[in-house]
Structure formats: C-alpha cells, structure tokens
C-alpha positions in Angstrom: 3.7 14.9 36.0 7.0 16.7 36.8 8.1 20.0 35.3 11.1 18.5 32.9 8.1 15.8 32.0 5.9 18.0 31.1 8.0 19.9 29.3 9.2 17.3 27.0 4.8 16.3 26.8 4.6 19.7 25.5 7.5 19.2 22.8 6.0 16.1 21.8 2.5 18.0 21.2 4.2 20.8 19.6 6.0 17.9 17.5 2.6 16.0 16.5 0.8 19.9 15.4 4.0 21.3 13.3 3.7 17.5 11.9 -0.1 17.5 10.7 -0.3 21.6 9.5 2.9 22.2 8.3 5.8 20.3 5.9 8.3 20.5 8.9 10.0 16.6 8.4 8.3 13.9 11.0 11.4 12.4 12.8 9.8 8.9 13.1 11.2 5.7 13.4 9.3 2.6 13.8 10.1 -0.2 15.8 12.6 -3.4 14.3 12.1 -5.9 16.9 13.4 -9.5 15.5 17.0 -10.4 14.9 18.6 -8.7 12.0 18.5 -10.7 9.2 16.6 -13.5 10.1 13.8 -14.7 7.9 11.2 -16.6 9.6 10.1 -20.5 8.6 6.8 -20.5 8.2 4.5 -22.8 10.3 1.1 -24.9 11.4 -1.6 -22.2 13.0 -4.8 -22.5 13.6 -7.2 -20.7 11.0 -8.9 -18.0 12.7 -12.8 -16.9 11.8 -13.3 -15.3 7.8 -12.7 -11.5 7.1 -14.8 -10.1 4.6 -12.3 -7.7 3.0 -8.5 -8.7 2.9 -7.2 -9.6 5.9 -8.0 -12.2 8.8 -8.9 -10.4 12.0 -7.1 -10.3 15.6 -8.4 -9.7 18.2 -9.7 -6.0 17.9 -8.2 -3.2 20.1 -9.2 -2.6 23.7 -6.0 0.2 24.8 -6.1 3.4 23.7 -4.8 4.6 20.0 -1.9 6.3 19.6 1.6 6.3 18.7 2.7 9.7 18.5 5.5 10.8 16.6 8.3 12.5 19.0 10.8 14.8 17.9 13.5 15.5 20.5 14.3 18.9 21.8 16.7 21.1 19.6 17.3 17.7 17.4 16.0 16.0 14.1 16.5 12.4 15.7 13.3 10.9 17.0 12.1 7.3 18.3 8.7 5.5 18.7 7.3 6.7 21.9 7.2 3.4 24.5 3.7 2.2 24.6 3.6 3.2 28.7 4.0 6.9 27.3 1.4 6.5 24.6 -1.6 7.6 26.4 -0.1 10.3 28.2 0.8 11.8 25.0 -2.9 11.4 23.7 -4.2 13.0 26.2 -2.3 15.9 25.8 -2.1 16.2 22.7 -5.0 18.9 21.2 -7.5 17.8 19.1 -6.9 17.1 15.4 -8.7 18.8 12.4 -12.5 17.6 12.0 -11.9 14.0 10.0 -14.2 13.5 6.8 -16.9 10.9 7.2 -17.7 9.2 3.8 -20.7 10.6 2.1 -19.4 13.8 2.5 -19.5 15.7 -0.9 -15.7 16.8 -1.9 -16.8 19.9 -3.0 -18.0 20.5 0.8 -14.6 19.2 2.4 -12.3 21.8 3.4 -9.3 22.0 0.9 -6.2 20.0 2.4 -3.0 22.1 2.4 -0.2 21.2 -0.1 0.4 20.8 -4.1 3.1 20.0 -6.2 5.7 22.3 -6.1 7.0 24.3 -9.1 10.2 23.0 -9.8 8.3 19.4 -9.8 5.7 20.4 -11.4 7.7 21.3 -14.4 9.1 17.8 -14.9 5.6 16.2 -15.1 3.0 15.3 -17.8 0.1 18.0 -16.8 -2.4 15.1 -17.0 -0.5 13.2 -14.3 -0.8 16.7 -12.1 -4.4 17.1 -12.8 -4.7 13.1 -11.8 -2.9 14.2 -8.3 -5.0 17.0 -7.4 -8.5 15.7 -8.3 -7.2 12.3 -6.4 -6.1 15.1 -3.2 -9.6 16.7 -3.3 -11.6 13.7 -3.4 -9.7 11.0 -1.1 -7.7 13.0 1.4 -9.0 14.9 4.4 -7.3 17.9 6.4 -5.7 15.4 8.6 -4.3 13.2 6.4 -6.6 9.7 6.4 -7.6 8.1 2.9 -10.7 7.9 1.9 -11.6 4.5 0.9 -15.0 5.1 -1.1 -15.5 2.0 -2.2 -15.4 0.4 1.3 -18.1 2.8 3.6 -15.0 5.3 4.1 -13.1 3.4 6.1 -8.7 4.0 5.6 -6.6 1.1 5.8 -3.0 1.1 5.6 -2.9 0.3 1.8 -4.9 3.2 0.9 -2.3 5.3 3.5 1.1 3.6 1.5 -0.5 4.6 -2.2 -1.8 8.4 -0.9 2.2 8.5 0.5 4.0 7.0 -2.3 2.1 9.2 -4.9 2.6 12.0 -3.1 6.5 11.6 -2.9 6.3 10.4 -6.3 4.5 13.6 -8.1 6.2 16.2 -5.2 3.7 17.2 -2.7 6.1 17.4 0.1 2.9 18.7 2.6 0.8 16.1 2.0 2.9 13.6 1.9 4.1 15.2 5.6 0.3 14.9 6.5 -0.6 11.3 5.5 2.5 10.4 7.4 1.7 12.1 10.6 -1.9 10.3 10.6 -0.4 6.7 9.5 2.1 7.2 12.5 0.0 8.5 14.9 -2.9 6.4 14.0 -2.0 3.2 13.0 1.3 1.9 14.5 -0.1 0.5 17.7 1.4 -2.8 17.0 4.1 -4.1 19.1 6.2 -5.4 16.2 6.7 -2.3 14.0 4.0 -2.9 11.3 0.5 -1.4 11.6 -3.0 -2.2 12.2 -4.9 -2.4 9.1 -7.9 -1.4 9.2 -9.7 2.0 10.4 -13.3 2.7 10.8 -14.1 6.2 12.1 -17.9 4.9 12.7 -16.5 1.7 15.2 -15.7 2.1 19.1 -12.6 1.6 19.2 -11.7 2.5 15.5 -9.2 0.1 14.7 -11.2 -2.5 14.1 -8.5 -5.3 12.9 -5.3 -5.0 14.6 -3.5 -7.7 12.1 -0.9 -6.6 9.9 -1.5 -5.7 5.6 1.4 -6.8 3.6 1.1 -4.5 0.8 0.3 -1.5 3.0 3.5 -2.0 5.0 5.7 -2.3 2.3 3.6 0.5 0.2 4.1 2.9 3.5 8.2 1.8 3.6 8.4 1.9 -0.4 7.0 5.4 0.1 9.2 6.7 3.1 12.4 5.4 1.0 10.7 7.9 -1.7 10.9 10.5 0.5 14.3 10.4 2.1 15.6 10.1 -1.5 13.4 12.9 -2.8 13.8 15.7 -0.2 17.5 14.3 1.3 15.2 13.4 4.7 17.2 11.3 6.4 14.7 10.5 9.0 12.3 9.2 6.3 14.8 7.4 5.2 15.6 5.7 8.9 11.5 5.4 9.2 12.0 3.5 6.0 14.6 1.2 7.0 12.4 0.4 10.3 9.5 -0.5 8.7 11.2 -2.6 6.1 13.4 -4.7 8.8 9.7 -5.5 10.4 8.3 -6.6 7.6 11.1 -8.6 6.4 11.3 -10.2 10.1 7.5 -10.9 10.5 6.3 -11.9 7.3 9.2 -12.8 4.7 9.5 -16.3 5.1 10.9 -19.4 4.0 9.1 -22.1 2.2 9.1 -24.8 -0.6 12.6 -23.2 -1.6 11.4 -19.7 -2.2 10.5 -16.6 0.3 7.1 -16.2 0.5 5.2 -12.8 1.9 2.0 -13.8 4.2 -0.3 -11.1 3.1 -0.6 -10.9 6.8 1.2 -11.7 10.1 -2.0 -14.1 11.3 -4.0 -15.9 9.7 -2.5 -17.2 6.5 -0.9 -21.1 7.5 -2.5 -23.6 6.4 -1.9 -27.4 7.2 -1.9 -27.8 3.2 0.4 -24.6 2.9 0.8 -20.8 2.8 -1.6 -18.7 1.5 -0.9 -16.1 0.0 -1.9 -13.2 -2.9 0.3 -12.4 -5.3 -0.8 -9.0 -5.5 1.1 -8.1 -2.0 3.9 -8.3 -3.5 4.9 -4.8 -4.6 7.9 -6.5 -6.8 9.2 -2.2 -7.5 9.3 -1.6 -3.8 11.7 -4.5 -2.8 14.8 -3.1 -4.6 14.3 0.4 -3.0 14.0 -1.5 0.2 17.2 -3.6 0.3 19.0 -0.6 -0.4 17.6 1.2 2.9 17.5 -2.4 4.9 21.0 -3.0 5.0 20.9 -6.1 7.6 18.2 -7.7 5.0 19.4 -6.7 1.6 20.0 -10.2 0.6 16.8 -11.1 1.8 14.9 -7.9 -0.4 17.1 -8.6 -3.4 16.2 -12.6 -3.4 12.9 -11.4 -3.2 12.7 -9.4 -6.2 14.8 -12.1 -8.5 12.0 -14.7 -6.9 8.8 -12.7 -7.6 9.0 -12.5 -11.6 8.7 -16.6 -11.3 6.4 -16.7 -8.6 3.9 -14.5 -11.2 4.7 -16.9 -14.2 3.4 -20.0 -11.6 0.4 -18.7 -10.4 -1.4 -18.1 -13.3 -5.0 -20.5 -13.8 -7.2 -21.4 -16.6 -7.3 -20.4 -20.1 -6.9 -17.4 -20.6 -4.1 -17.9 -17.5 -4.7 -15.3 -15.4 -3.2 -14.6 -11.3 -5.5 -15.4 -8.7 -6.5 -13.2 -5.3 -5.3 -15.8 -3.3 -3.3 -18.8 -3.6 -2.0 -21.8 -1.5 1.9 -22.4 -2.0 2.8 -25.9 -0.5 5.8 -27.4 0.7 7.7 -28.8 -2.2 7.6 -25.5 -4.1 4.4 -26.4 -6.2 1.1 -23.7 -6.0 -2.6 -24.5 -6.3 -6.4 -22.9 -6.0 -7.4 -22.8 -2.4 -10.2 -25.1 -1.6 -11.4 -22.6 0.3 -14.1 -20.5 0.7 -12.7 -17.3 2.4 -10.2 -17.4 -0.5 -12.0 -16.9 -3.8 -10.8 -18.6 -5.9 -10.9 -15.7 -8.4 -9.0 -13.2 -10.9 -10.0 -9.6 -10.0 -9.9 -6.4 -8.0 -6.5 -7.6 -6.0 -5.0 -9.5 -9.0 -5.8 -6.7 -11.4 -2.5 -5.3 -9.4 0.3 -8.4 -10.5 1.0 -7.0 -13.9 0.9 -3.2 -13.0 3.5 -4.4 -10.3 5.6 -6.3 -13.0 6.2 -3.2 -15.5 6.2 -1.3 -12.8 9.4 -3.1 -11.8 10.7 -3.4 -15.7 9.3 -7.0 -16.5 7.9 -5.7 -19.9 8.5 -8.0 -22.6 5.8 -8.6 -24.4 6.3 -11.7 -24.9 5.3 -12.8 -21.6 2.4 -15.2 -21.3 0.9 -12.9 -18.6 0.7 -10.1 -21.0 -0.6 -12.1 -24.1 -3.2 -13.4 -21.5 -4.7 -10.3 -20.3 -4.9 -8.7 -23.8 -6.7 -12.1 -25.1 -9.1 -10.8 -21.9 -9.5 -7.6 -22.6 -8.7 -7.6 -26.6 -11.0 -4.4 -26.9 -8.4 -2.4 -24.9 -9.2 0.7 -22.5 -11.8 2.3 -24.0 -14.1 4.0 -21.6 -17.6 2.6 -23.1 -16.5 -0.8 -23.3 -18.0 -3.4 -20.8 -14.5 -5.5 -19.8 -14.4 -8.9 -17.8 -13.0 -7.4 -13.9 -14.1 -11.1 -11.9 -13.0 -14.1 -13.7 -13.5 -17.3 -11.7 -10.7 -19.6 -11.9 -9.6 -22.3 -13.3 -13.1 -22.4 -15.2 -12.7 -19.3 -16.6 -16.2 -17.6 -16.3 -16.8 -14.0 -15.9 -18.9 -13.2 -12.7 -18.3 -9.3 -13.4 -17.7 -6.9 -16.4 -17.6 -3.4 -15.9 -16.3 0.2 -17.0 -14.1 0.7 -13.4 -11.6 2.9 -14.6 -8.6 1.1 -12.4 -9.2 -2.2 -15.1 -9.4 0.2 -17.8 -6.1 1.8 -16.6 -4.1 -1.5 -16.2 -5.9 -2.8 -19.8 -4.4 0.4 -21.4 -0.7 -0.4 -19.9 -1.2 -4.3 -20.7 -1.7 -2.5 -24.8 1.0 -0.4 -24.4 3.5 -3.2 -23.4 1.3 -6.2 -25.8 1.6 -3.4 -29.0 3.1 -0.3 -28.2 -0.3 1.5 -28.2 -0.8 4.7 -26.8 -2.4 4.7 -23.6 -5.9 5.9 -24.4 -7.6 9.7 -23.3 -9.5 8.1 -21.0 -7.2 6.8 -19.0 -5.1 9.9 -18.9 -8.0 12.4 -17.7 -10.1 12.9 -14.8 -12.4 10.6 -14.1 -14.7 12.0 -10.9 -17.1 8.8 -11.4 -13.1 6.7 -10.6 -13.5 5.1 -6.3 -10.3 5.8 -4.7 -8.7 2.1 -5.7 -9.4 3.0 -9.4 -8.4 6.5 -9.5 -5.3 5.5 -7.5 -4.7 2.4 -10.2 -5.0 4.8 -12.9 -2.1 7.3 -11.5 0.4 4.4 -10.8 -0.5 3.5 -14.2 0.9 6.7 -15.5 3.8 6.0 -13.2 4.7 2.9 -14.8 4.3 4.0 -17.9 6.3 7.0 -17.6 9.4 5.1 -15.8 8.8 2.2 -18.5 7.2 2.4 -21.7 7.5 6.5 -21.9 6.2 6.2 -25.3 2.7 4.7 -24.8 2.3 8.6 -22.8 
C-alpha cells in the first residue's frame, strides 16, 4: 500500500472511531442504484424457502461484513466505501468496544455514553425521558447494537431503526450517532443501498440473512431525516435521501392499481399476487421521506395518500382486524394467504398498524379499525388484564392472551382515540419486564399521543 493510500485508510479508521465514541456527525450516504423516480412493476418469481421470523432468506453471506463510513480529510462530505475497499478498511480498523451478548443482565453492562440534552429534556414529559433512559440501559450496547431480547439477543434493521428514531425524537445525539455508526458499518452490505436485516453475534458470519426488511429500511431513513432536521446536519439528511431512494426503487411497486410496499427485496412475489405485511407500511414516515427524496417525492406522497385506504381494506373477521400477512391480487383485491409460511393472524406485527395510522394523524374515532380494536380490548390497557394478542383470521379465535406491555400501550392509544381516555399510568411508567419490542412500542405510543392526542397524556 502506498503512503498516500495508508494515510487515507488511517483517516477512514479515525473517522469510524470518532463516530462510535463521540457525537461527531457521521458523514455517510447509502448507495442509491437505479433510475431516479422509477417504480418497478411487480413480477412473479420462484418462492424461496420459508423463514421463521420476519423475512424470507437470501443466501447467507460469504464475504467480509463491513461497509465503514468514510470522512473526507478536512471536509464534511463523504460517500459509501466501494466494495473493493471494504475488506482493507475492516482489516485495519481497531477492534470495536465489546458487544453485549444475550443474557447479560443490564445491570452488568457497561454504561452507554449519551442521554437527552438539557434543552430537549425541558420540553419532554418526565415519563418519556424515564422510559428512554430505561430503554438505553437495557437494550443498547456500547458499540450501538440494539438487542432484541425477545429473540435471543439478535439484532436487526428494525431494531436499529427504532433506536435511531427514538434517539432522534427524544434528542439523544450521542446515542443516535452510536446506533447509526454500528448500523452503517455492519448492515449495509447489499449492492442496492438497503440493509441486510438479520445479525446474530453467535453465528459465523453474524449476518445470517442478507435480504432486506422494508420496515427496518423505512425506519432508518425516517430517523436519519429526523436527525438531519433536529441537528441541522446535512449529512444525515443526505443519508436519508439516499436510503429513501433505494427503498423506492427496490421495494415500492405498482400492483393492482395501487402502490405496494414489498416486505423485502426477495421472496414475496407469488402467482396469486404479492404477499405484503400491512405493519411494514410505516405511514408517518412517508411524508418525511417525500421531503428528502426529491426525485421520488411524488411516489412517497402518493403512497401516503393511498395507505389509509389499504389499511381499511386489509381487515378480516369479526371484529375486523389487520392480518400479519395479506395477498394483494392483480385486480386490486386482498385475501388472507393460503400458505403455511404466512400466518393468517392478527398478532405481534399487526399491532403496529393502528399505531402508525394514529401517528400519521389518522385519528377519526369513527374509523372501523379503531372501533373493532376497542371491541377486542374492551377492558382498556390495565396491566393486570389478559387481553387477546394473537387472533386467528377470519375465524376470530383467540390463540394467545397475555399482558405484553406493547399490546397494553397500543390498547391505551386506541382507548385514547375512541374515548378520549388518558393513557393509563402503566403505559407511561418504566416496566422492567418489557421486551425490547414492547418497550419500543410503549415509547412510540407516547410520541404518537403527544403529537396527535396530547390531551391523553
């Protein structure tokens, strides 16, 4: 390696270290391949083998996992490191801080630098700050990895997106920079500018599925846009624009007279139509992405306008509930999947549908989705009440009841919309029994209520 190239590599390594250990702005832009403004038509492909969690698998990676963020010397501008240079950067980068494995008690984990800045703290409800500090303590490692405590301590693009969005919204700049640094250097290994969705620290290689997950990609793009606005940081805004363009060109398709969001790049096109997940349509993000993705503004705006009608159409049973998965046919209709790999149930994915609708400002209490969910959870959001959590559709058979804090929070939001009821105290208080996902839902419910129904706080 020439002296000049070694200096450049050292500068890159120094930039990565600064992004992890300080609040310096990470100057990155994910790639945005494809033609600007294009919306691909849906095509039929051979079904892949099933996947047990969210996303169908693409072949596991064999290459080095790395895509380090590079800062140009003496400048704030930067770009993605070409694939040809990634292995060199990975080899020369210093070892990151030790990652926390699943099962390590949060009380034994090293503290994560960061926290809500004083000016922002003064504008927030004390309960929201307490929930965030508990979330950081229990689910965020010192190197910026978000632990999914309900799935063996793996990490994935969705969790990184929740962490970034919460940090940006709450005003924790140091935590945001840390989560974004890990996310970018670890998950951006695809050629289309989106993330591989699943990381398992116990596996070799740790990225065990390179397929994308649209909800994770949308959440990260939304979070970057929010961070760019909050901290007047054009690098975050540019990164948001690049990722939004990649999402638009890869997983937003025209089908049945509507725009559809594929759950991932691979595995969701069938002879019968497209398999989609309503909970992956992160509605409040779409207007934000329209503002940063100039070439695709019309696509994001149209998607935002069409989504409420789609959510109204994809409900089944009595009460009518949104399913985890639904098949969209070429004529514009929707049906429950007849495929054992795609459960015809309302459950842990679909509980986000009313949250995203409410957060986007769709809060008319007369909407059937809210009335039906109010029928499903008539007891409100009390912690001591077992409520339906998984319901088979269209039969309406309750397969699982429980006291999950995430369902409790969404039930409280529904009661807030339908009855103007204040969120119960146990939706606003720290719950150390809540999983990463439930605790994330609790925080997002509070944010949605603060923006759309503040009287309920």
